[in-house]
N, C-alpha and C positions, 0 to 999 in steps of 0.2 A: 015300636020298636021296646024293648024290655028294658026297664031301669035298671042301674048298678049301684049294689049298697054303697056306701062308704067305707066297709072295711075291705073291700075290693079293690079299691078305689087306692085305698092307703098302701095295700100290700103293691101292687100295679107301681103304684108310684116310686114306693122304696126299691124295690126290684131295677125300675129304668134308671134311679140314681147309681146303684150297686155297678150296675153294668157301664154306665159311664165313667164314674170312677176307677172301676178297676181297668177300662179300655187305654181310661189317658195315664194309669200307672204304668201298664206295661208297652206304652208307648214311651213314655219317659225313659222307663227302666233301660230300652231295648236301643236306644239313642247313642251313639260313641262320640266323644269329646269333640270339638273342631281341630281338624288338624290332623287327627289319626286317620288311617288305613285298614280298613277291615276290622278294626276293631284291636289292632294288635298295639301292642302297648312297646314303642322302644324307646330303649334305656339308654342314657349317654354314659360312657365310659370315660372316668377320669384320666389325663396324659401322665402316661408311667413318671416316676421322677428321673431325673437325669444324674447319675453319681459323679458329682466333681473330679475332671482329669487329677490325678496325682502325678509326681515324677515316678514314683513306682509302675503305673499303670501306662506310660507314655511308651510308645514305639521303640524300643531298642537302637533302629536305623535313625533316629532322630537325633539321639542321646549321640551316639558314634561319628556321626556329621558334626555337631556342636565342638567336640571336642576336638575331633582332628582339625577342624578349621581354627580353636584356640590354639592350636602345638603351631600350627603352619606361622600365625600370626606370633607366637612369640620367637622362631627361629628367624622371623624375618626380622623383627627387633632387635633380637641379640647378633643378627650380622650387620644390621646397621651401625649399631653399637661397637662393635669391633672395627668396621672400616672408620667410623670418625675418632673414635681411639687410635688407629695407625695411621690416619691425616694428622691429627694434632701431634704426635711424636715426629711428625716428618717435617713440620712445619713450626717446630717449639724452637724459638728462640737461641742461639747457641749451637744447635744438633746439626749445622754444616762445621762447625769445627771439630766436630768429631772424626770427621776424614780426615785421612791421613796425607798433608799436601805431598803433591808430585809437582817435581822441575821437570820440563819438556827436555828431552833429550838433543842436545847440540849437535849440528849438523853442518858439516864443512869446514873450511881451516878457519882462524880469526884473521881477520883482517884489517888494515886502516883507514879509519872511517874518513881520513881527508881526502881519499882517493875517489876517482870518478864512478862511480854506479858501475859503468860496465866492467873497470878494470878490479874492484871489488866482488863483484862476480866470479870471475874467473878465476881470480886469486883463492877463491874458497873452495874452487872445484879444484885447482893444480896446485904445489906448490910453486912453481916456475911459472912465468906466461912471459911469452914474447910477444912485444909491441911495435906493429908496425907502425911506424907514420909515414904519411904521402900526401900530396896535393892533386886532387884531383883534376885541374887544372893542367897540370903535367903528364905529357905522356908516359914519360920516362919511367914515372912512378910507379907504372901498371906491371913491369917486369921485379922491380923490386918487393913490390907487394907478393907476387907470385913467388919469387925465392924464399922469401922470408916465411913465410905458408909452407913451404915443402919442408922446410927447415925443421921448423919448430913438431912438425907432422914426424917426420924421422927419427927426433929427439923423445917422443913421446910426451909434451909439454904444452899447456895452455896459448893461445895464440887471440892475439886482439888488433883487429885492425882501426887505427883513429886519424882521422880528416885532420890537420889542425886547422883547418878554420873553422871546425865547431869547437865554438869555444866552450861547451858545457863540459867535454872533456878534455880536450887539448888544455883549455885555461888553467883547471887544478894541477895536470900534470907539469907544465912551464914553472906555476910558483913552488913546485917541490922541488924542480932541480937544485943540483947541489951547486951552490955558484952563483945561480940567477943564470940569465942569458933564455934565448927561446928554444924550441924544438928543434931539431935538425931534420931537414926535408928535401930528399928522403931520410930516413934513419931508423936505427934498429934500437929497442932499450929493453933488456931484460930485467923481471922484477921476481922476485922471492919474499914467500908470504910470511909476515901479512904486511910488506909491505915496502920491502928495502931493493932498491935501484943496484943492483949486482954489475951490469953492464951497459955501456953505450957504443952505438956506431954511428958516425957521421956518415952520411952518404948511402952508398950502395954494398950491398955484402950480399954474395950467393947463398945457394942454398948450404951448401957444405961449411959456410963460416959461420950459419946461424946456429945447425945442428949441434958445430963443435963448441960455440960460447954457450950452450943450454947443457952441453956434456959437462962442461968446468963448471958450470953454476950448481948444476947434483953434486960434482966432486967437491962442493965447498967452495971453490977458488970465488973471487970477486975482483973486481978492478979497482983497485984503491981510488984512483982519481976521480971516477965516478959514485963510489957507493959514500951513502948519506946515512949513517949513523943514527940521527934522529929518527928516521924512519922506523926502523924497528923498535926505538923506546917509544915510539908513539904507542897512545892508549888505544889497543886495537877493541873492535867491534866483531859482536860473529853475524855472519851471514848465511842465513838459510835458503838450500838450494832450493 
């Protein structure tokens, strides 16, 4: 085997070294960084800056809604204030005094307060009242009562039936009889408002006699023997039907 000169060996060694160094540089320059794909460099763009929202840039419908709500609230508040002021005016002390006081209208005739309530009522409705006195235990009194009622109806005057055993009604009438005494049984009494006794009949009186007595009383006639001027002078009271 022929020997190689030292020069050739040096040239060959330098060439081999250059080849190795060149290949390593090519391999190093050709490799892409970790995480890259296909040697493509991906750039990250910074997010766009957001412009702050101002009153001028807000939607118009939002402003309109807020304005409408405010106006509605103001209207409601004004209405509540007006109602409160009205309520305060009504409940203000002395406000009721501004109303004109009215006097209730009187109904019916003035009657004597000393008379029993049933007779007061009849006199408040009729200027004249025929009072028929009876005893429920006496059979004959039924005929007298029927004749008295018919005579009062013919004369167009009031009528009251009084049981002489009923002390609530007969008692006051007895106390007011002129000269005292007891009520006739049967009997007829004729009263003129406000409570004047103008006729008294003891015993039975037929229909015609009762009607005539009522007609005489309408004409202003009275029986002087039974008329009691203290009754007509007594303080009357108003009976409302």
